[in-house]
N, C-alpha and C positions, 0 to 999 in steps of 0.2 A: 406563538410567541406574542402575536399581536393581541390575543385575548388576554394573555397573562398581564401585559402592560395595561390594558384597558381596565381590568377588574382588580388588579393587585398592585404591588410595588413596582417602581420603575425597573427596567431590565436593561443591562448593557448588551445591545444587539450584536456588537462585534464579537463578544464572548459567547453569546448564544449561538450564532451562526457557525463560528469556528468549533464549538463544542459539538454541534450536529454534524459538521463535517468530519471531525475526528471519530465520532460514533459511527459514521457511514464508513469510514476507512477500516475500523475494526470489523465491522460486519462483512465488508468486501473481502477482507483478509480471511475471515472464517470460511468463506465459500470458495475462495481462490484455489485452495489446495485440492479441490475435487473437480475442478474444470478439466474436461477432456480436450484433446487437441482440436483446434478449430481455427478459422481465419478471422474470427470477429471479436472474441472476448479473451483477455488474458495478456500475458507478457508475450507478444508476438514479434519476436526477433528472428532473424534468419536461422539462427541456431535452434531455437526451440521448434520452429516450424519443420526443420529437417530431421529431427530426431525424437522419438517418443520418449526415450530415457531422459533426454535434456529437457523436454517439455515437463515431465512429471517432476524432476528434481528441482527445476527452476520455480515451478508453481508451489511446491512445498516450501522452498525458501521464501518466495515472495509473500505467501500467506503469513508466515512468521514475521516478516519484515514489516508488512502493513498492519498486522495487530500491534506490534511493538511501536511502530510510528504512531498509531492511533492513541495508544496509551501514553506515549511521551507527549504527544500533542495536548491530551487532556491534562497532563501534569503541568505542562508549559502555561496552561491557561490558569492555573493556581498562581503562578508566578507574575505573568503578564499576558495580556491579550494582543500580542504583536502579530500582525499578519505576516510579517517577514519571517518570524520563526516558524509559523505554521507552513509557509511556503517552502522553507529549507527542510523541514522534517519530511514533507511529502515528496520532495524532489530527491532527497537522499534515499528514501525508501524505493522509489522507482529506478533510479540509477543503480542502486545496489543490485536490484533484481536483474536488470539488463546486463551488468557486468558479471554477475554470477553465472548467467546462461552462457556468456562467452568463455569464461574460465572453465566451466564444466564441460563445455563442448570440446575445448582444446585438450582438456585432460583425457577425455575419452578418445579423442583423435590420436594422441600420443600413444596410448595403449592399444590402438587398433580395435577399439570395442563399439565402433559406430556401426 
């Protein structure tokens, strides 16, 4: 980005950095659905760590949520480069994934499928 500014037109760094962050979120979402259960990477709630079914379902959901959040974020950059909007989009994707893991765990618990 620095080279772009040096040799070309001026660049709005806020938009560029937010755009890169949202692209990273999309890439992370594409990989997240294939992450095996571990204690280092992924949606590590007590519910996902206690059940392989919950781990897999949560990470498939989180993968879609992060890709959608990245796309919404890129779309929001076309409207405005608000860092608050970027933060809200990222937090909603993360919280939705954590809440999904709890809801799915409770559903399996009620059905005695754990």
